[in-house]
C-alpha positions as CSV (number, residue, x, y, z in Angstrom):
1,M,-88.2,28.0,31.9
2,S,-87.6,27.3,35.6
3,S,-84.3,28.2,37.2
4,R,-83.3,24.5,37.5
5,L,-83.8,23.9,33.8
6,R,-81.8,27.1,33.0
7,W,-78.9,25.8,35.2
8,L,-78.9,22.3,33.5
9,A,-78.8,24.0,30.1
10,V,-75.8,26.2,31.0
11,A,-73.9,23.2,32.6
12,S,-74.5,21.1,29.6
13,S,-73.2,23.8,27.2
14,T,-70.2,24.3,29.4
15,A,-69.4,20.6,29.4
16,L,-69.7,20.5,25.6
17,L,-67.4,23.5,25.3
18,V,-64.7,21.9,27.5
19,A,-64.9,18.7,25.6
20,G,-64.5,20.6,22.4
21,L,-61.4,22.4,23.7
22,A,-59.9,19.2,24.9
23,S,-60.3,17.7,21.4
24,V,-58.6,20.7,19.9
25,A,-55.7,20.4,22.3
26,D,-55.3,16.7,21.4
27,A,-55.5,17.5,17.7
28,S,-52.6,19.9,18.0
29,G,-50.1,17.0,18.1
30,G,-48.8,17.4,21.6
31,A,-48.1,14.0,23.3
32,Q,-49.9,13.5,26.5
33,F,-47.5,10.9,27.9
34,T,-43.9,9.7,27.3
35,L,-42.8,6.3,25.9
36,T,-39.8,4.3,26.9
37,P,-38.2,3.1,24.7
38,T,-39.6,4.8,21.6
39,F,-38.4,1.9,19.3
40,G,-38.3,-1.9,19.6
41,Q,-39.3,-5.2,18.0
42,L,-42.5,-7.2,18.0
43,G,-43.0,-8.5,21.6
44,S,-41.0,-5.7,23.2
45,T,-42.5,-4.2,26.4
46,L,-43.0,-0.4,26.4
47,T,-43.5,1.8,29.5
48,L,-45.9,4.7,29.4
49,S,-45.6,7.5,32.0
50,G,-46.3,11.2,32.5
51,A,-50.2,11.0,32.7
52,D,-53.0,9.5,34.9
53,F,-53.9,6.1,33.3
54,T,-56.6,5.3,35.9
55,G,-59.6,3.9,34.1
56,E,-57.7,3.3,30.8
57,T,-58.3,-0.1,29.4
58,G,-56.3,-0.5,26.1
59,A,-53.7,0.9,23.7
60,T,-52.9,0.8,20.0
61,I,-49.7,1.2,18.0
62,N,-50.5,2.7,14.6
63,S,-54.1,1.5,15.1
64,V,-53.1,-2.1,16.0
65,A,-54.4,-3.0,19.5
66,S,-52.1,-4.6,22.1
67,D,-53.6,-7.5,24.1
68,N,-51.2,-6.8,26.9
69,F,-52.0,-3.3,28.2
70,K,-51.6,-2.9,32.0
71,V,-52.0,0.1,34.4
72,I,-49.4,0.1,37.2
73,D,-48.2,2.2,40.0
74,S,-51.7,3.4,41.1
75,G,-52.4,4.7,37.6
76,Q,-49.2,6.7,37.2
77,K,-47.7,4.3,34.7
78,A,-48.8,1.7,32.2
79,T,-47.1,-1.0,30.1
80,L,-47.9,-2.6,26.8
81,V,-46.4,-5.3,24.6
82,V,-45.8,-4.5,20.9
83,P,-48.4,-6.7,19.2
84,A,-48.0,-8.9,16.2
85,G,-48.8,-7.0,13.0
86,A,-47.8,-3.6,14.5
87,T,-46.0,-1.1,12.4
88,S,-44.3,2.2,13.1
89,G,-46.7,4.9,14.2
90,P,-48.4,6.8,17.1
91,V,-49.3,5.1,20.4
92,V,-52.8,5.9,21.6
93,V,-54.3,4.9,25.0
94,T,-58.1,4.3,25.2
95,G,-60.7,3.7,27.9
96,A,-62.0,6.4,30.3
97,H,-60.2,8.9,28.1
98,T,-58.3,9.0,24.8
99,L,-54.6,9.8,25.4
100,N,-52.3,10.5,22.5
101,G,-48.6,9.5,22.9
102,P,-45.4,9.8,20.8
103,D,-44.7,7.7,17.7
104,F,-43.2,4.2,18.1
105,T,-40.6,2.9,15.6
106,L,-40.7,-0.8,14.8
107,Q,-37.1,-2.0,14.4
108,Q,-36.2,-4.2,11.4
109,K,-34.2,-7.4,12.0
110,A,-30.7,-7.1,10.6
111,A,-28.1,-9.8,9.7
112,G,-24.4,-9.4,9.9
113,T,-21.3,-11.2,8.7
114,A,-17.5,-10.6,9.2
115,S,-14.4,-11.7,7.2
116,L,-10.6,-11.4,7.5
117,S,-8.3,-10.6,4.7
118,T,-6.1,-13.6,5.8
119,S,-6.1,-16.1,8.6
120,R,-2.4,-16.3,8.8
121,L,0.0,-13.4,8.8
122,T,3.5,-12.4,9.7
123,Y,4.1,-9.8,12.4
124,T,3.8,-6.2,11.2
125,Q,1.7,-7.4,8.3
126,P,-1.7,-5.6,8.3
127,L,-5.0,-7.5,8.7
128,V,-8.2,-6.1,7.3
129,V,-11.5,-7.0,9.0
130,T,-14.7,-6.4,7.1
131,G,-18.2,-6.4,8.6
132,T,-21.3,-6.5,6.4
133,L,-24.8,-5.6,7.6
134,T,-28.0,-6.5,5.6
135,V,-31.8,-6.5,6.2
136,A,-32.6,-10.0,7.4
137,S,-35.8,-10.4,5.4
138,T,-34.5,-9.1,2.1
139,G,-30.7,-9.2,2.1
140,H,-30.4,-5.6,1.1
141,P,-27.4,-3.8,2.5
142,V,-27.9,-1.4,5.4
143,A,-26.0,1.9,5.2
144,G,-25.3,4.4,8.0
145,Q,-25.3,2.0,10.9
146,P,-22.6,2.2,13.6
147,A,-20.3,-0.8,14.1
148,V,-17.5,-1.6,16.5
149,L,-14.7,-4.2,16.3
150,Q,-14.1,-6.6,19.2
151,H,-11.1,-8.8,19.9
152,R,-10.5,-11.9,21.9
153,A,-7.0,-13.1,22.7
154,A,-6.1,-16.7,21.9
155,G,-7.2,-18.9,24.8
156,G,-9.3,-16.1,26.3
157,T,-13.0,-16.0,27.0
158,S,-13.7,-12.3,27.1
159,W,-14.3,-9.9,24.2
160,H,-12.9,-6.4,24.3
161,H,-13.0,-3.3,22.1
162,A,-10.2,-3.8,19.6
163,K,-7.3,-1.6,20.7
164,G,-6.6,1.4,18.5
165,T,-9.9,1.1,16.6
166,T,-12.9,3.5,16.4
167,T,-16.5,3.1,15.7
168,Q,-17.2,2.8,11.9
169,T,-20.3,3.6,9.9
170,T,-21.5,1.2,7.2
171,G,-21.3,2.5,3.7
172,R,-23.7,2.1,0.8
173,L,-22.8,-1.6,0.5
174,G,-23.5,-2.2,4.2
175,R,-19.8,-2.6,4.9
176,A,-17.5,-1.3,7.7
177,T,-13.7,-2.0,7.6
178,W,-10.8,-1.8,10.0
179,E,-7.1,-2.3,9.4
180,V,-5.2,-3.8,12.4
181,T,-1.7,-5.1,13.1
182,P,-2.1,-7.9,15.7
183,S,0.9,-9.1,17.6
184,A,-0.4,-12.5,18.8
185,N,-3.0,-15.1,17.8
186,G,-6.7,-14.3,18.5
187,S,-10.1,-13.7,17.0
188,Y,-12.2,-10.7,15.8
189,R,-15.9,-10.1,15.5
190,V,-18.0,-7.1,14.5
191,V,-20.9,-5.7,16.6
192,F,-23.4,-3.6,14.7
193,L,-25.0,-1.4,17.4
194,R,-28.8,-1.1,17.9
195,T,-30.5,2.0,16.4
196,P,-34.2,3.0,16.3
197,T,-34.3,1.5,12.8
198,Y,-32.4,-1.8,13.1
199,T,-31.6,-4.4,15.7
200,K,-28.2,-5.1,17.3
201,V,-26.2,-7.8,15.5
202,T,-23.1,-9.6,16.7
203,T,-21.3,-11.6,14.0
204,G,-19.5,-14.9,14.4
205,A,-15.9,-15.0,15.5
206,H,-13.0,-15.4,13.0
207,S,-9.6,-16.6,14.2
208,Y,-6.2,-15.8,12.9
209,K,-2.6,-16.7,13.6
210,V,0.4,-14.4,13.8
211,Q,3.8,-15.7,12.7
212,P,6.6,-13.9,14.6
213,L,9.3,-12.3,12.5
214,L,12.6,-14.0,12.9
215,G,15.7,-12.1,11.9
216,L,19.1,-13.6,11.4
217,R,22.5,-11.8,11.4
218,R,24.1,-12.7,8.2
219,I,27.5,-14.3,8.1
220,H,29.1,-16.0,5.1
221,T,32.4,-17.5,6.1
222,V,33.6,-19.2,9.3
223,P,36.9,-20.8,10.2
224,V,37.0,-24.5,10.6
225,L,37.1,-25.9,14.2
226,S,36.6,-22.4,15.6
227,Q,33.6,-21.2,17.5
228,S,31.3,-18.9,15.5
229,E,28.1,-17.3,16.6
230,I,24.8,-17.5,14.7
231,S,22.5,-14.8,16.2
232,G,19.4,-12.9,15.5
233,R,16.2,-11.4,17.0
234,I,12.5,-12.1,17.1
235,R,9.6,-9.6,16.8
236,P,7.5,-9.0,18.6
237,H,9.7,-9.4,21.7
238,I,8.4,-12.6,23.2
239,D,9.8,-15.1,25.6
240,G,10.4,-18.7,24.6
241,T,12.8,-21.1,22.9
242,V,14.1,-21.1,19.3
243,Y,15.9,-24.0,17.6
244,L,18.9,-24.1,15.3
245,Q,18.6,-26.6,12.5
246,R,21.3,-27.8,10.0
247,F,20.6,-29.3,6.6
248,I,22.1,-32.8,6.5
249,N,21.4,-35.7,4.1
250,G,18.5,-34.1,2.5
251,G,16.7,-33.0,5.7
252,W,16.7,-30.5,8.5
253,H,18.0,-31.7,11.9
254,R,18.3,-29.9,15.2
255,A,21.7,-28.5,15.9
256,G,21.1,-26.3,18.9
257,T,18.6,-24.6,21.3
258,S,18.5,-21.1,22.6
259,S,16.4,-19.1,25.0
260,V,15.1,-15.7,23.7
261,V,16.1,-12.9,26.0
262,D,14.8,-9.4,25.2
263,G,13.9,-10.6,21.8
264,R,17.4,-11.9,21.0
265,Y,18.9,-15.3,20.6
266,A,22.3,-16.8,19.8
267,F,23.9,-20.1,19.0
268,T,27.5,-21.2,18.9
269,V,28.7,-23.6,16.1
270,S,32.1,-25.1,15.6
271,P,32.1,-26.7,12.1
272,S,34.6,-29.6,11.7
273,T,34.3,-30.0,7.9
274,L,35.2,-27.7,5.1
275,G,32.8,-26.6,2.4
276,S,29.2,-25.3,2.4
277,L,26.8,-25.6,5.4
278,S,23.2,-24.5,5.7
279,Y,21.5,-23.5,8.9
280,R,18.1,-22.0,9.8
281,V,16.3,-20.9,13.0
282,V,12.9,-22.2,14.0
283,W,10.2,-21.0,16.3
284,R,7.5,-23.6,17.2
285,Y,3.8,-22.9,17.7
286,D,3.1,-22.1,21.3
287,G,-0.6,-21.2,21.2
288,L,0.0,-17.5,21.2
289,H,2.0,-17.4,18.0
290,A,2.2,-19.5,14.9
291,A,5.3,-21.4,13.9
292,A,8.0,-19.5,12.0
293,K,11.5,-20.1,10.5
294,T,14.2,-18.1,8.9
295,S,15.5,-18.4,5.4
296,P,18.5,-20.8,5.2
297,L,21.9,-19.3,6.2
298,H,24.6,-20.6,3.9
299,L,28.1,-20.7,5.4
300,E,31.4,-21.4,3.8
301,V,33.8,-23.2,6.2
302,V,37.4,-22.1,5.3
303,N,40.8,-23.1,6.8
304,R,43.5,-21.1,5.2
305,D,44.7,-17.6,4.3
306,L,44.6,-16.8,0.6
307,S,47.0,-14.8,-1.6
308,I,47.8,-14.4,-5.3
309,G,48.4,-17.7,-7.0
310,D,46.1,-19.8,-4.9
311,S,43.2,-21.7,-6.4
312,G,40.2,-23.6,-5.1
313,P,36.5,-23.3,-4.2
314,D,37.4,-20.9,-1.3
315,V,38.8,-18.5,-3.8
316,R,35.5,-18.6,-5.7
317,T,33.7,-18.0,-2.3
318,L,35.9,-15.0,-1.8
319,Q,35.2,-13.6,-5.2
320,K,31.4,-14.0,-4.9
321,R,31.4,-12.2,-1.6
322,L,33.5,-9.3,-2.9
323,H,31.3,-9.1,-6.0
324,K,28.2,-8.9,-3.8
325,L,29.8,-6.0,-1.9
326,H,30.3,-4.3,-5.4
327,Y,34.1,-4.7,-5.6
328,Y,35.3,-5.2,-9.1
329,V,36.6,-8.8,-9.3
330,G,36.8,-9.5,-13.1
331,S,35.6,-12.8,-14.6
332,R,34.3,-15.7,-12.6
333,S,37.3,-17.8,-11.4
334,T,38.6,-20.1,-8.7
335,Y,42.1,-18.7,-9.3
336,Y,43.4,-15.9,-7.1
337,G,44.6,-13.6,-9.9
338,D,45.3,-10.0,-10.4
339,D,41.7,-8.9,-10.4
340,I,40.9,-10.6,-7.1
341,L,44.2,-9.2,-5.7
342,H,43.2,-5.6,-6.4
343,A,39.6,-6.3,-5.2
344,V,40.9,-7.5,-1.9
345,T,43.3,-4.5,-1.7
346,A,40.4,-2.1,-2.3
347,F,38.4,-3.9,0.4
348,E,41.3,-3.7,2.9
349,K,41.7,0.0,2.2
350,V,38.0,0.7,2.9
351,Q,38.2,-1.4,6.1
352,G,41.3,0.4,7.3
353,F,43.5,-2.8,7.1
354,T,47.0,-2.9,5.7
355,P,46.4,-3.1,1.9
356,N,48.5,-6.1,1.0
357,G,46.0,-8.1,-1.0
358,E,46.2,-11.1,1.3
359,V,43.1,-12.7,2.9
360,T,43.6,-13.5,6.5
361,M,41.0,-14.7,9.0
362,Q,40.6,-11.0,9.9
363,V,39.6,-10.3,6.3
364,W,37.3,-13.4,6.2
365,K,35.4,-12.2,9.3
366,R,35.2,-8.6,8.1
367,L,33.7,-9.8,4.8
368,D,30.7,-10.9,6.8
369,H,30.2,-7.5,8.5
370,P,32.1,-4.9,6.5
371,K,32.4,-1.2,6.8
372,R,30.7,0.5,3.9
373,V,32.1,3.3,1.7
374,H,29.6,6.0,0.7
375,L,29.2,8.4,-2.2
376,R,29.8,12.0,-1.3
377,H,27.9,13.3,-4.3
378,P,25.1,10.8,-5.2
379,T,23.1,12.0,-8.2
380,A,19.8,10.4,-9.3
381,G,19.4,9.3,-12.9
382,T,23.0,9.6,-14.0
383,Y,26.3,7.8,-14.2
384,E,29.2,9.2,-12.2
385,V,32.7,8.5,-10.9
386,E,34.1,9.4,-7.5
387,V,37.7,9.2,-6.5
388,N,38.3,9.0,-2.7
389,I,41.9,10.0,-2.4
390,G,41.9,9.4,1.4
391,K,41.0,5.7,0.9
392,Q,42.6,5.3,-2.5
393,V,39.6,3.8,-4.1
394,L,37.5,4.7,-7.2
395,L,33.7,4.4,-7.0
396,M,31.5,4.0,-10.0
397,A,27.8,4.8,-9.5
398,H,24.5,4.9,-11.2
399,D,21.3,6.6,-10.0
400,G,23.0,7.6,-6.8
401,K,24.1,4.0,-5.9
402,I,27.6,2.4,-5.9
403,T,27.9,-0.3,-8.6
404,S,31.7,-0.9,-8.6
405,I,34.6,-0.2,-6.2
406,L,38.0,-0.3,-7.8
407,D,41.5,-0.2,-6.4
408,T,43.3,3.0,-7.4
409,S,46.6,4.9,-7.0
410,T,46.6,8.7,-7.2
411,A,49.4,11.2,-7.0
412,G,52.2,10.4,-4.5
413,G,53.0,14.0,-3.6
414,Y,56.7,13.6,-4.5
415,L,58.8,15.8,-6.7
416,Y,59.7,14.5,-10.2
417,T,61.4,15.8,-13.4
418,N,58.7,16.6,-15.9
419,S,58.9,16.2,-19.7
420,E,60.3,19.8,-20.1
421,G,63.2,19.1,-17.7
422,G,61.7,21.0,-14.8
423,T,60.6,19.9,-11.4
424,S,57.0,19.2,-10.6
425,R,55.0,18.1,-7.6
426,A,52.9,14.9,-8.1
427,I,49.4,16.2,-7.2
428,T,46.0,14.9,-8.3
429,P,43.6,17.8,-8.7
430,T,40.5,17.8,-6.6
431,G,37.0,19.1,-7.4
432,H,34.2,18.4,-9.9
433,F,35.3,17.4,-13.4
434,S,33.8,15.5,-16.3
435,I,35.3,13.2,-18.9
436,Q,36.5,15.5,-21.7
437,Y,37.9,13.1,-24.3
438,K,39.3,9.6,-24.6
439,L,42.1,7.8,-26.4
440,T,42.8,4.2,-27.1
441,G,46.0,2.3,-26.8
442,T,49.1,3.4,-24.9
443,R,49.9,7.2,-24.8
444,V,53.0,8.8,-23.5
445,S,52.6,12.2,-21.9
446,K,54.2,14.6,-19.5
447,L,52.4,12.6,-16.7
448,G,53.7,9.3,-17.8
449,T,52.5,6.3,-19.8
450,L,48.7,6.2,-20.0
451,Y,46.9,3.1,-21.2
452,Y,43.4,3.8,-22.6
453,P,43.1,7.2,-20.9
454,S,39.8,9.0,-20.2
455,Y,40.8,12.6,-19.7
456,F,38.9,14.6,-17.1
457,T,40.9,17.8,-17.7
458,T,42.3,19.5,-20.7
459,T,45.8,19.5,-19.1
460,G,46.4,15.8,-19.4
461,Y,44.9,14.3,-16.2
462,A,43.1,11.1,-16.8
463,I,41.7,7.9,-15.4
464,H,43.9,5.2,-17.0
465,G,45.8,2.0,-16.8
466,E,49.6,1.8,-17.0
467,G,51.1,-0.9,-19.2
468,N,50.5,-2.6,-22.5
469,G,47.4,-4.5,-21.4
470,N,49.4,-7.7,-20.8
471,D,51.1,-7.2,-17.5
472,G,48.1,-5.9,-15.6
473,G,49.5,-2.4,-15.2
474,E,51.2,-1.1,-12.1
475,V,48.7,0.0,-9.4
476,P,50.6,-0.1,-6.1
477,P,48.5,-0.1,-2.8
478,Y,49.6,3.5,-2.1
479,P,49.6,6.9,-3.9
480,N,52.3,6.7,-6.6
481,S,51.1,8.4,-9.8
482,H,52.3,11.8,-11.2
483,G,48.8,13.1,-10.8
484,C,46.4,10.8,-12.8
485,V,44.0,8.3,-11.3
486,R,45.5,4.9,-12.0
487,I,43.5,1.6,-12.2
488,T,44.4,-1.8,-13.6
489,D,44.6,-2.4,-17.3
490,D,41.9,-5.0,-17.1
491,A,39.5,-2.6,-15.3
492,V,40.3,0.1,-17.9
493,L,39.4,-2.2,-20.8
494,H,36.3,-3.4,-19.0
495,F,34.9,0.1,-18.3
496,F,36.4,2.1,-21.2
497,S,33.3,1.8,-23.5
498,S,30.8,1.9,-20.6
499,P,28.6,4.9,-19.6
500,Y,30.8,5.2,-16.5
501,L,33.7,6.6,-18.6
502,A,31.7,8.2,-21.4
503,V,32.4,11.7,-22.4
504,G,30.5,14.1,-20.2
505,T,30.3,11.7,-17.2
506,S,30.9,13.6,-13.9
507,V,34.1,12.9,-12.0
508,W,34.4,14.0,-8.4
509,I,37.8,13.9,-6.7
510,Y,38.2,14.6,-3.0
511,H,40.3,13.8,0.0
């Protein structure tokens, strides 16, 4: 063989060996170029880089050829359009060489919806927004996809990430939920973010309205022809105007206008007629908040002081108010009798007024905004009695809450001649006791005359009335007993068989 033929044979063998080595390298799975992006939809344009594409003429995605393959940037890059019929798989460039690239993922089209738990809510009421993502072609739920909540203010044009919310991931039913507390009207929508598997989806907008929360300072009685204030506050703190309406002749009519300052408003009324009046406060729709109104405020217009022996509807109004404050008032009545007298006296004691049992305008006004008396030893699940010697009232309670407040008279601290002819000091023992035993009728003891006594010691101290059940019993508005806890005969008879005075019931007595 000539030297030239031997050289051609060696060159040919070398070329075949190099080609074989190249094939082995390609078969190893290493991509020879990069792909941007690595996922997309049919018709998306992909950019290929990281190799020399000079002389390449075509490309396939999972063996489906693209009709739009182009070499650009002097062969340093190429582009292709994802062809119809393409599926997820490797990208291969063909032509002068065969170049293997990374896999391409064909995104599925998704469909999304959103819903609100309500379209109208009161401020501070939570609103639940739910977004649901499904496969567009099948309707099957899509799990594991990220979603964000967007908000648009009423009258606004821009969407923003909803304040205080985080990105959620759809669950097995394709749902993502958020709980929000909006303070003004607006709209929400859900955006399901793009992933390699699914397309981005933005749902339609859903609007809602927020009703502001109108509060009203409660009053119950006002003096005739005198100026009285009806006031309250609005939440959230918004500027604007509220309207006072009065119920007249079967309908609501405007009775005043007030500007809201720092979330507060006030109206002045001067009723000229006696009896019951009803008012309410109204906020009108302003584009940013829905309309709102308070519950009716019922007022009793009064024009006189009351004392024992009086009668009329204002006495019944007085009795209802005292009953609502848990003062023992006896049976329903329009007559100012002994039970109401002692209820008023107990109320005056708690308020720090002179306890004379007379209802002046000072008492009427305090009935609207009273001082409260509190239990010192509230106990859940039981009945109990507390005697507050300092205020001279007896408190009956159940489950740690006051149910009745009674006028009482305890020991006067004076010296008296006892049943044995000696001298004793009138003192009511203090501490924790319990009802030991009970007797019916009138009992005479070393501590005096006891009507239906419930003894809380074994030495004769009791909660009792004083009398024969006909004259009401003497309960002065000051400490005056020999040491027992004195209440009216009517109150004794009312509570004697109740759990409050049952044997074993706790009795706490303190200054």
